[in-house]
N, CA, C and O atoms as a Tinker XYZ file with bonds, in Angstrom:
   420  protein
     1  N     -9.148000    1.718000   -0.289000    73     2
     2  CA    -8.085000    1.476000   -1.232000    64     1     3
     3  C     -6.992000    0.600000   -0.633000    63     2     4     5
     4  O     -6.441000   -0.264000   -1.316000    81     3
     5  N     -6.676000    0.819000    0.645000    73     3     6
     6  CA    -5.624000    0.006000    1.282000    64     5     7
     7  C     -6.023000   -1.465000    1.291000    63     6     8     9
     8  O     -5.185000   -2.340000    1.071000    81     7
     9  N     -7.291000   -1.736000    1.543000    73     7    10
    10  CA    -7.772000   -3.120000    1.535000    64     9    11
    11  C     -7.589000   -3.736000    0.150000    63    10    12    13
    12  O     -7.189000   -4.894000    0.024000    81    11
    13  N     -7.879000   -2.967000   -0.868000    73    11    14
    14  CA    -7.730000   -3.466000   -2.238000    64    13    15
    15  C     -6.261000   -3.765000   -2.547000    63    14    16    17
    16  O     -5.959000   -4.770000   -3.190000    81    15
    17  N     -5.368000   -2.920000   -2.106000    73    15    18
    18  CA    -3.938000   -3.109000   -2.379000    64    17    19
    19  C     -3.304000   -4.175000   -1.492000    63    18    20    21
    20  O     -2.213000   -4.658000   -1.791000    81    19
    21  N     -3.970000   -4.541000   -0.417000    73    19    22
    22  CA    -3.395000   -5.505000    0.526000    64    21    23
    23  C     -3.308000   -6.913000   -0.045000    63    22    24    25
    24  O     -2.487000   -7.713000    0.404000    81    23
    25  N     -4.129000   -7.220000   -1.014000    73    23    26
    26  CA    -4.164000   -8.571000   -1.578000    64    25    27
    27  C     -3.211000   -8.680000   -2.765000    63    26    28    29
    28  O     -3.274000   -7.869000   -3.689000    81    27
    29  N     -2.330000   -9.677000   -2.745000    73    27    30
    30  CA    -1.342000   -9.837000   -3.817000    64    29    31
    31  C     -2.001000  -10.147000   -5.165000    63    30    32    33
    32  O     -1.479000   -9.748000   -6.207000    81    31
    33  N     -3.122000  -10.842000   -5.162000    73    31    34
    34  CA    -3.813000  -11.129000   -6.429000    64    33    35
    35  C     -4.293000   -9.843000   -7.085000    63    34    36    37
    36  O     -4.208000   -9.693000   -8.304000    81    35
    37  N     -4.790000   -8.926000   -6.289000    73    35    38
    38  CA    -5.262000   -7.662000   -6.852000    64    37    39
    39  C     -4.088000   -6.821000   -7.353000    63    38    40    41
    40  O     -4.205000   -6.136000   -8.369000    81    39
    41  N     -2.963000   -6.870000   -6.647000    73    39    42
    42  CA    -1.778000   -6.149000   -7.137000    64    41    43
    43  C     -1.300000   -6.751000   -8.455000    63    42    44    45
    44  O     -0.831000   -6.026000   -9.332000    81    43
    45  N     -1.413000   -8.060000   -8.598000    73    43    46
    46  CA    -1.034000   -8.709000   -9.860000    64    45    47
    47  C     -1.955000   -8.265000  -10.996000    63    46    48    49
    48  O     -1.503000   -8.068000  -12.125000    81    47
    49  N     -3.219000   -8.110000  -10.702000    73    47    50
    50  CA    -4.160000   -7.614000  -11.719000    64    49    51
    51  C     -3.777000   -6.195000  -12.133000    63    50    52    53
    52  O     -3.771000   -5.874000  -13.322000    81    51
    53  N     -3.461000   -5.358000  -11.168000    73    51    54
    54  CA    -3.026000   -3.994000  -11.488000    64    53    55
    55  C     -1.762000   -4.014000  -12.339000    63    54    56    57
    56  O     -1.621000   -3.214000  -13.264000    81    55
    57  N     -0.844000   -4.926000  -12.030000    73    55    58
    58  CA     0.373000   -5.060000  -12.840000    64    57    59
    59  C      0.035000   -5.425000  -14.280000    63    58    60    61
    60  O      0.667000   -4.933000  -15.215000    81    59
    61  N     -0.952000   -6.282000  -14.455000    73    59    62
    62  CA    -1.380000   -6.675000  -15.804000    64    61    63
    63  C     -1.938000   -5.483000  -16.585000    63    62    64    65
    64  O     -1.822000   -5.423000  -17.809000    81    63
    65  N     -2.539000   -4.545000  -15.869000    73    63    66
    66  CA    -3.185000   -3.402000  -16.528000    64    65    67
    67  C     -2.244000   -2.220000  -16.741000    63    66    68    69
    68  O     -2.631000   -1.223000  -17.351000    81    67
    69  N     -0.999000   -2.323000  -16.237000    73    67    70
    70  CA    -0.067000   -1.194000  -16.370000    64    69    71
    71  C      0.205000   -0.826000  -17.825000    63    70    72    73
    72  O      0.151000    0.349000  -18.188000    81    71
    73  N      0.490000   -1.806000  -18.644000    73    71    74
    74  CA     0.886000   -1.531000  -20.023000    64    73    75
    75  C     -0.289000   -1.072000  -20.885000    63    74    76    77
    76  O     -0.168000   -0.123000  -21.661000    81    75
    77  N     -1.416000   -1.747000  -20.742000    73    75    78
    78  CA    -2.583000   -1.382000  -21.545000    64    77    79
    79  C     -3.834000   -2.022000  -20.954000    63    78    80    81
    80  O     -3.740000   -2.972000  -20.176000    81    79
    81  N     -5.014000   -1.499000  -21.324000    73    79    82
    82  CA    -6.253000   -2.080000  -20.796000    64    81    83
    83  C     -6.425000   -3.506000  -21.309000    63    82    84    85
    84  O     -5.921000   -3.867000  -22.372000    81    83
    85  N     -7.139000   -4.297000  -20.537000    73    83    86
    86  CA    -7.400000   -5.684000  -20.912000    64    85    87
    87  C     -8.869000   -5.998000  -20.684000    63    86    88    89
    88  O     -9.519000   -5.433000  -19.805000    81    87
    89  N     -9.365000   -6.900000  -21.489000    73    87    90
    90  CA   -10.726000   -7.369000  -21.265000    64    89    91
    91  C    -10.716000   -8.272000  -20.039000    63    90    92    93
    92  O     -9.665000   -8.743000  -19.604000    81    91
    93  N    -11.883000   -8.500000  -19.499000    73    91    94
    94  CA   -11.993000   -9.397000  -18.358000    64    93    95
    95  C    -11.516000  -10.797000  -18.737000    63    94    96    97
    96  O    -10.863000  -11.471000  -17.941000    81    95
    97  N    -11.841000  -11.228000  -19.947000    73    95    98
    98  CA   -11.392000  -12.527000  -20.427000    64    97    99
    99  C     -9.873000  -12.627000  -20.489000    63    98   100   101
   100  O     -9.300000  -13.654000  -20.124000    81    99
   101  N     -9.221000  -11.561000  -20.950000    73    99   102
   102  CA    -7.755000  -11.546000  -21.015000    64   101   103
   103  C     -7.150000  -11.624000  -19.614000    63   102   104   105
   104  O     -6.140000  -12.295000  -19.400000    81   103
   105  N     -7.774000  -10.934000  -18.668000    73   103   106
   106  CA    -7.281000  -11.001000  -17.293000    64   105   107
   107  C     -7.454000  -12.407000  -16.717000    63   106   108   109
   108  O     -6.572000  -12.921000  -16.030000    81   107
   109  N     -8.584000  -13.008000  -17.001000    73   107   110
   110  CA    -8.812000  -14.384000  -16.529000    64   109   111
   111  C     -7.783000  -15.336000  -17.137000    63   110   112   113
   112  O     -7.278000  -16.226000  -16.453000    81   111
   113  N     -7.474000  -15.149000  -18.414000    73   111   114
   114  CA    -6.473000  -15.984000  -19.078000    64   113   115
   115  C     -5.081000  -15.782000  -18.485000    63   114   116   117
   116  O     -4.265000  -16.704000  -18.490000    81   115
   117  N     -4.806000  -14.583000  -17.975000    73   115   118
   118  CA    -3.494000  -14.283000  -17.383000    64   117   119
   119  C     -3.291000  -15.000000  -16.053000    63   118   120   121
   120  O     -2.162000  -15.116000  -15.576000    81   119
   121  N     -4.379000  -15.481000  -15.453000    73   119   122
   122  CA    -4.316000  -16.174000  -14.166000    64   121   123
   123  C     -4.987000  -17.539000  -14.283000    63   122   124   125
   124  O     -6.079000  -17.739000  -13.751000    81   123
   125  N     -4.347000  -18.473000  -14.971000    73   123   126
   126  CA    -4.986000  -19.780000  -15.214000    64   125   127
   127  C     -5.253000  -20.588000  -13.948000    63   126   128   129
   128  O     -6.103000  -21.478000  -13.950000    81   127
   129  N     -4.538000  -20.288000  -12.871000    73   127   130
   130  CA    -4.761000  -21.042000  -11.633000    64   129   131
   131  C     -5.986000  -20.543000  -10.862000    63   130   132   133
   132  O     -6.402000  -21.172000   -9.888000    81   131
   133  N     -6.561000  -19.421000  -11.290000    73   131   134
   134  CA    -7.741000  -18.865000  -10.616000    64   133   135
   135  C     -8.952000  -18.975000  -11.530000    63   134   136   137
   136  O     -8.848000  -18.797000  -12.744000    81   135
   137  N    -10.091000  -19.269000  -10.937000    73   135   138
   138  CA   -11.290000  -19.347000  -11.770000    64   137   139
   139  C    -11.797000  -17.940000  -12.088000    63   138   140   141
   140  O    -11.448000  -16.970000  -11.415000    81   139
   141  N    -12.617000  -17.854000  -13.116000    73   139   142
   142  CA   -13.133000  -16.571000  -13.603000    64   141   143
   143  C    -13.861000  -15.798000  -12.503000    63   142   144   145
   144  O    -13.727000  -14.579000  -12.394000    81   143
   145  N    -14.621000  -16.510000  -11.702000    73   143   146
   146  CA   -15.391000  -15.871000  -10.634000    64   145   147
   147  C    -14.468000  -15.162000   -9.630000    63   146   148   149
   148  O    -14.774000  -14.065000   -9.163000    81   147
   149  N    -13.352000  -15.795000   -9.310000    73   147   150
   150  CA   -12.398000  -15.208000   -8.359000    64   149   151
   151  C    -11.776000  -13.942000   -8.945000    63   150   152   153
   152  O    -11.661000  -12.926000   -8.259000    81   151
   153  N    -11.380000  -14.005000  -10.205000    73   151   154
   154  CA   -10.805000  -12.819000  -10.856000    64   153   155
   155  C    -11.833000  -11.696000  -10.892000    63   154   156   157
   156  O    -11.495000  -10.538000  -10.648000    81   155
   157  N    -13.077000  -12.026000  -11.193000    73   155   158
   158  CA   -14.148000  -11.022000  -11.227000    64   157   159
   159  C    -14.353000  -10.377000   -9.853000    63   158   160   161
   160  O    -14.561000   -9.167000   -9.762000    81   159
   161  N    -14.296000  -11.175000   -8.790000    73   159   162
   162  CA   -14.452000  -10.629000   -7.430000    64   161   163
   163  C    -13.325000   -9.640000   -7.129000    63   162   164   165
   164  O    -13.558000   -8.567000   -6.574000    81   163
   165  N    -12.104000  -10.017000   -7.504000    73   163   166
   166  CA   -10.975000   -9.107000   -7.286000    64   165   167
   167  C    -11.152000   -7.821000   -8.090000    63   166   168   169
   168  O    -10.862000   -6.732000   -7.594000    81   167
   169  N    -11.622000   -7.943000   -9.315000    73   167   170
   170  CA   -11.876000   -6.756000  -10.134000    64   169   171
   171  C    -12.930000   -5.852000   -9.503000    63   170   172   173
   172  O    -12.798000   -4.629000   -9.533000    81   171
   173  N    -13.971000   -6.445000   -8.933000    73   171   174
   174  CA   -15.012000   -5.655000   -8.262000    64   173   175
   175  C    -14.428000   -4.823000   -7.121000    63   174   176   177
   176  O    -14.792000   -3.661000   -6.942000    81   175
   177  N    -13.527000   -5.423000   -6.358000    73   175   178
   178  CA   -12.888000   -4.694000   -5.246000    64   177   179
   179  C    -12.049000   -3.541000   -5.797000    63   178   180   181
   180  O    -12.075000   -2.435000   -5.257000    81   179
   181  N    -11.304000   -3.805000   -6.872000    73   179   182
   182  CA   -10.458000   -2.765000   -7.467000    64   181   183
   183  C    -11.292000   -1.635000   -8.054000    63   182   184   185
   184  O    -10.910000   -0.469000   -7.955000    81   183
   185  N    -12.424000   -1.966000   -8.661000    73   183   186
   186  CA   -13.320000   -0.938000   -9.197000    64   185   187
   187  C    -13.913000   -0.114000   -8.057000    63   186   188   189
   188  O    -13.968000    1.113000   -8.139000    81   187
   189  N    -14.351000   -0.778000   -7.004000    73   187   190
   190  CA   -14.927000   -0.071000   -5.848000    64   189   191
   191  C    -13.909000    0.864000   -5.197000    63   190   192   193
   192  O    -14.274000    1.910000   -4.660000    81   191
   193  N    -12.629000    0.484000   -5.245000    73   191   194
   194  CA   -11.567000    1.313000   -4.662000    64   193   195
   195  C    -11.137000    2.440000   -5.606000    63   194   196   197
   196  O    -10.351000    3.308000   -5.227000    81   195
   197  N    -11.658000    2.419000   -6.837000    73   195   198
   198  CA   -11.299000    3.458000   -7.798000    64   197   199
   199  C     -9.983000    3.201000   -8.508000    63   198   200   201
   200  O     -9.488000    4.077000   -9.217000    81   199
   201  N     -9.406000    2.023000   -8.333000    73   199   202
   202  CA    -8.117000    1.711000   -8.947000    64   201   203
   203  C     -8.254000    1.171000  -10.370000    63   202   204   205
   204  O     -7.294000    1.177000  -11.140000    81   203
   205  N     -9.455000    0.705000  -10.711000    73   203   206
   206  CA    -9.733000    0.204000  -12.054000    64   205   207
   207  C    -11.012000    0.862000  -12.547000    63   206   208   209
   208  O    -11.994000    0.990000  -11.815000    81   207
   209  N    -10.972000    1.270000  -13.791000    73   207   210
   210  CA   -12.144000    1.849000  -14.451000    64   209   211
   211  C    -12.547000    0.880000  -15.553000    63   210   212   213
   212  O    -11.702000    0.388000  -16.301000    81   211
   213  N    -13.830000    0.614000  -15.646000    73   211   214
   214  CA   -14.299000   -0.314000  -16.676000    64   213   215
   215  C    -15.087000    0.434000  -17.742000    63   214   216   217
   216  O    -15.697000    1.472000  -17.485000    81   215
   217  N    -15.056000   -0.125000  -18.941000    73   215   218
   218  CA   -15.817000    0.433000  -20.056000    64   217   219
   219  C    -16.412000   -0.734000  -20.824000    63   218   220   221
   220  O    -15.699000   -1.641000  -21.253000    81   219
   221  N    -17.712000   -0.699000  -20.990000    73   219   222
   222  CA   -18.389000   -1.765000  -21.732000    64   221   223
   223  C    -18.405000   -1.419000  -23.213000    63   222   224   225
   224  O    -18.712000   -0.296000  -23.613000    81   223
   225  N    -18.064000   -2.420000  -24.008000    73   223   226
   226  CA   -18.156000   -2.305000  -25.467000    64   225   227
   227  C    -18.899000   -3.534000  -25.955000    63   226   228   229
   228  O    -18.297000   -4.569000  -26.241000    81   227
   229  N    -20.190000   -3.406000  -26.046000    73   227   230
   230  CA   -21.022000   -4.562000  -26.377000    64   229   231
   231  C    -20.984000   -5.553000  -25.222000    63   230   232   233
   232  O    -21.283000   -5.204000  -24.080000    81   231
   233  N    -20.615000   -6.784000  -25.529000    73   231   234
   234  CA   -20.523000   -7.803000  -24.471000    64   233   235
   235  C    -19.153000   -7.815000  -23.812000    63   234   236   237
   236  O    -18.928000   -8.550000  -22.851000    81   235
   237  N    -18.243000   -7.003000  -24.325000    73   235   238
   238  CA   -16.878000   -6.963000  -23.807000    64   237   239
   239  C    -16.741000   -5.869000  -22.762000    63   238   240   241
   240  O    -17.294000   -4.777000  -22.898000    81   239
   241  N    -15.998000   -6.184000  -21.727000    73   239   242
   242  CA   -15.735000   -5.204000  -20.678000    64   241   243
   243  C    -14.234000   -4.953000  -20.655000    63   242   244   245
   244  O    -13.453000   -5.860000  -20.367000    81   243
   245  N    -13.829000   -3.718000  -20.958000    73   243   246
   246  CA   -12.428000   -3.334000  -20.890000    64   245   247
   247  C    -12.118000   -2.790000  -19.507000    63   246   248   249
   248  O    -12.911000   -2.044000  -18.932000    81   247
   249  N    -10.975000   -3.162000  -18.980000    73   247   250
   250  CA   -10.537000   -2.724000  -17.653000    64   249   251
   251  C     -9.295000   -1.868000  -17.810000    63   250   252   253
   252  O     -8.311000   -2.290000  -18.417000    81   251
   253  N     -9.344000   -0.674000  -17.264000    73   251   254
   254  CA    -8.250000    0.286000  -17.343000    64   253   255
   255  C     -7.698000    0.542000  -15.943000    63   254   256   257
   256  O     -8.458000    0.647000  -14.981000    81   255
   257  N     -6.386000    0.640000  -15.833000    73   255   258
   258  CA    -5.766000    1.056000  -14.578000    64   257   259
   259  C     -6.040000    2.534000  -14.382000    63   258   260   261
   260  O     -5.870000    3.323000  -15.312000    81   259
   261  N     -6.458000    2.919000  -13.196000    73   259   262
   262  CA    -6.637000    4.324000  -12.850000    64   261   263
   263  C     -5.504000    4.698000  -11.898000    63   262   264   265
   264  O     -5.587000    4.405000  -10.705000    81   263
   265  N     -4.445000    5.340000  -12.400000    73   263   266
   266  CA    -3.292000    5.631000  -11.554000    64   265   267
   267  C     -3.490000    6.803000  -10.592000    63   266   268   269
   268  O     -2.654000    7.015000   -9.714000    81   267
   269  N     -4.556000    7.557000  -10.734000    73   267   270
   270  CA    -4.752000    8.756000   -9.904000    64   269   271
   271  C     -4.751000    8.457000   -8.403000    63   270   272   273
   272  O     -4.056000    9.152000   -7.663000    81   271
   273  N     -5.499000    7.451000   -7.916000    73   271   274
   274  CA    -5.465000    7.195000   -6.475000    64   273   275
   275  C     -4.085000    6.772000   -5.981000    63   274   276   277
   276  O     -3.690000    7.119000   -4.867000    81   275
   277  N     -3.351000    6.024000   -6.806000    73   275   278
   278  CA    -1.996000    5.617000   -6.421000    64   277   279
   279  C     -1.074000    6.826000   -6.352000    63   278   280   281
   280  O     -0.228000    6.926000   -5.463000    81   279
   281  N     -1.245000    7.731000   -7.290000    73   279   282
   282  CA    -0.443000    8.959000   -7.297000    64   281   283
   283  C     -0.713000    9.791000   -6.033000    63   282   284   285
   284  O      0.207000   10.355000   -5.441000    81   283
   285  N     -1.975000    9.855000   -5.637000    73   283   286
   286  CA    -2.326000   10.600000   -4.427000    64   285   287
   287  C     -1.664000    9.994000   -3.191000    63   286   288   289
   288  O     -1.216000   10.717000   -2.301000    81   287
   289  N     -1.606000    8.664000   -3.143000    73   287   290
   290  CA    -0.943000    8.000000   -2.009000    64   289   291
   291  C      0.530000    8.364000   -1.973000    63   290   292   293
   292  O      1.076000    8.693000   -0.920000    81   291
   293  N      1.169000    8.303000   -3.136000    73   291   294
   294  CA     2.596000    8.631000   -3.200000    64   293   295
   295  C      2.817000   10.068000   -2.769000    63   294   296   297
   296  O      3.714000   10.350000   -1.974000    81   295
   297  N      2.018000   10.965000   -3.278000    73   295   298
   298  CA     2.170000   12.376000   -2.922000    64   297   299
   299  C      1.961000   12.624000   -1.436000    63   298   300   301
   300  O      2.703000   13.384000   -0.813000    81   299
   301  N      0.960000   11.987000   -0.882000    73   299   302
   302  CA     0.631000   12.240000    0.525000    64   301   303
   303  C      1.551000   11.507000    1.489000    63   302   304   305
   304  O      2.028000   12.098000    2.458000    81   303
   305  N      1.806000   10.230000    1.237000    73   303   306
   306  CA     2.505000    9.410000    2.219000    64   305   307
   307  C      3.984000    9.243000    1.953000    63   306   308   309
   308  O      4.767000    9.149000    2.897000    81   307
   309  N      4.387000    9.203000    0.704000    73   307   310
   310  CA     5.798000    8.960000    0.414000    64   309   311
   311  C      6.551000   10.275000    0.267000    63   310   312   313
   312  O      7.518000   10.529000    0.985000    81   311
   313  N      6.107000   11.104000   -0.661000    73   311   314
   314  CA     6.803000   12.358000   -0.916000    64   313   315
   315  C      6.847000   13.252000    0.314000    63   314   316   317
   316  O      7.838000   13.941000    0.555000    81   315
   317  N      5.789000   13.237000    1.076000    73   315   318
   318  CA     5.732000   14.073000    2.275000    64   317   319
   319  C      6.751000   13.691000    3.327000    63   318   320   321
   320  O      7.125000   14.521000    4.155000    81   319
   321  N      7.207000   12.447000    3.310000    73   319   322
   322  CA     8.163000   11.979000    4.309000    64   321   323
   323  C      9.592000   11.902000    3.786000    63   322   324   325
   324  O     10.518000   11.655000    4.559000    81   323
   325  N      9.783000   12.106000    2.502000    73   323   326
   326  CA    11.104000   11.965000    1.898000    64   325   327
   327  C     12.106000   12.948000    2.486000    63   326   328   329
   328  O     13.222000   12.557000    2.826000    81   327
   329  N     11.732000   14.199000    2.611000    73   327   330
   330  CA    12.649000   15.212000    3.140000    64   329   331
   331  C     13.050000   14.882000    4.574000    63   330   332   333
   332  O     14.222000   15.003000    4.932000    81   331
   333  N     12.100000   14.471000    5.387000    73   331   334
   334  CA    12.391000   14.114000    6.766000    64   333   335
   335  C     13.338000   12.922000    6.839000    63   334   336   337
   336  O     14.288000   12.931000    7.621000    81   335
   337  N     13.085000   11.900000    6.029000    73   335   338
   338  CA    13.950000   10.723000    6.024000    64   337   339
   339  C     15.352000   11.066000    5.537000    63   338   340   341
   340  O     16.334000   10.572000    6.090000    81   339
   341  N     15.459000   11.898000    4.520000    73   339   342
   342  CA    16.766000   12.308000    4.005000    64   341   343
   343  C     17.540000   13.091000    5.066000    63   342   344   345
   344  O     18.743000   12.894000    5.232000    81   343
   345  N     16.855000   13.969000    5.774000    73   343   346
   346  CA    17.515000   14.760000    6.825000    64   345   347
   347  C     18.014000   13.856000    7.945000    63   346   348   349
   348  O     19.119000   14.048000    8.451000    81   347
   349  N     17.215000   12.879000    8.331000    73   347   350
   350  CA    17.625000   11.951000    9.392000    64   349   351
   351  C     18.781000   11.060000    8.945000    63   350   352   353
   352  O     19.678000   10.762000    9.734000    81   351
   353  N     18.763000   10.641000    7.697000    73   351   354
   354  CA    19.875000    9.832000    7.177000    64   353   355
   355  C     21.160000   10.642000    7.161000    63   354   356   357
   356  O     22.224000   10.127000    7.505000    81   355
   357  N     21.068000   11.907000    6.765000    73   355   358
   358  CA    22.241000   12.776000    6.768000    64   357   359
   359  C     22.776000   12.974000    8.186000    63   358   360   361
   360  O     23.987000   12.944000    8.406000    81   359
   361  N     21.869000   13.178000    9.149000    73   359   362
   362  CA    22.270000   13.349000   10.538000    64   361   363
   363  C     22.953000   12.091000   11.080000    63   362   364   365
   364  O     23.958000   12.182000   11.785000    81   363
   365  N     22.409000   10.922000   10.751000    73   363   366
   366  CA    22.999000    9.653000   11.176000    64   365   367
   367  C     24.388000    9.479000   10.575000    63   366   368   369
   368  O     25.306000    9.022000   11.256000    81   367
   369  N     24.547000    9.836000    9.320000    73   367   370
   370  CA    25.849000    9.756000    8.654000    64   369   371
   371  C     26.858000   10.661000    9.353000    63   370   372   373
   372  O     27.996000   10.262000    9.600000    81   371
   373  N     26.434000   11.878000    9.669000    73   371   374
   374  CA    27.314000   12.837000   10.331000    64   373   375
   375  C     27.742000   12.326000   11.714000    63   374   376   377
   376  O     28.915000   12.422000   12.077000    81   375
   377  N     26.798000   11.789000   12.475000    73   375   378
   378  CA    27.103000   11.261000   13.808000    64   377   379
   379  C     28.088000   10.106000   13.704000    63   378   380   381
   380  O     29.047000   10.039000   14.473000    81   379
   381  N     27.861000    9.194000   12.759000    73   379   382
   382  CA    28.761000    8.044000   12.621000    64   381   383
   383  C     30.147000    8.486000   12.176000    63   382   384   385
   384  O     31.146000    7.921000   12.622000    81   383
   385  N     30.225000    9.481000   11.307000    73   383   386
   386  CA    31.533000    9.994000   10.889000    64   385   387
   387  C     32.246000   10.678000   12.042000    63   386   388   389
   388  O     33.458000   10.531000   12.201000    81   387
   389  N     31.497000   11.432000   12.855000    73   387   390
   390  CA    32.095000   12.086000   14.019000    64   389   391
   391  C     32.646000   11.055000   14.998000    63   390   392   393
   392  O     33.743000   11.225000   15.530000    81   391
   393  N     31.888000    9.988000   15.233000    73   391   394
   394  CA    32.349000    8.932000   16.144000    64   393   395
   395  C     33.562000    8.211000   15.577000    63   394   396   397
   396  O     34.474000    7.852000   16.321000    81   395
   397  N     33.582000    8.001000   14.297000    73   395   398
   398  CA    34.726000    7.355000   13.647000    64   397   399
   399  C     35.972000    8.232000   13.793000    63   398   400   401
   400  O     37.058000    7.732000   14.085000    81   399
   401  N     35.808000    9.532000   13.589000    73   399   402
   402  CA    36.940000   10.467000   13.737000    64   401   403
   403  C     37.456000   10.482000   15.165000    63   402   404   405
   404  O     38.665000   10.554000   15.382000    81   403
   405  N     36.554000   10.415000   16.148000    73   403   406
   406  CA    36.971000   10.396000   17.550000    64   405   407
   407  C     37.764000    9.127000   17.879000    63   406   408   409
   408  O     38.708000    9.168000   18.668000    81   407
   409  N     37.381000    8.013000   17.278000    73   407   410
   410  CA    38.082000    6.758000   17.517000    64   409   411
   411  C     39.504000    6.779000   16.980000    63   410   412   413
   412  O     40.419000    6.252000   17.612000    81   411
   413  N     39.687000    7.379000   15.828000    73   411   414
   414  CA    40.987000    7.329000   15.156000    64   413   415
   415  C     41.845000    8.561000   15.419000    63   414   416   417
   416  O     42.972000    8.627000   14.929000    81   415
   417  N     41.360000    9.515000   16.158000    73   415   418
   418  CA    42.155000   10.718000   16.464000    64   417   419
   419  C     42.580000   10.747000   17.899000    63   418   420
   420  O     43.253000   11.686000   18.324000    81   419
């Protein structure tokens, strides 16, 4: 998943899918500077990473954002460190205020 998120083109595709699912053709149209094959390759990486779910409807392929893996990352890596970072920021604030008081007293 990290490899999939590392590429800015793939993050742009995910941004396109935030509001609603899009067909592969719509995604290709959203990136006129990239050829269809390149967009398809990026989609394959996103599907393999579980970040995009596809659904075939006849000849049309709908692409849906799958937010579950992103949510798991936030829960594991961001939320888990928030309390520690907040405590350290509070401690730094207290130390700087103590030093400021010592200077002016």
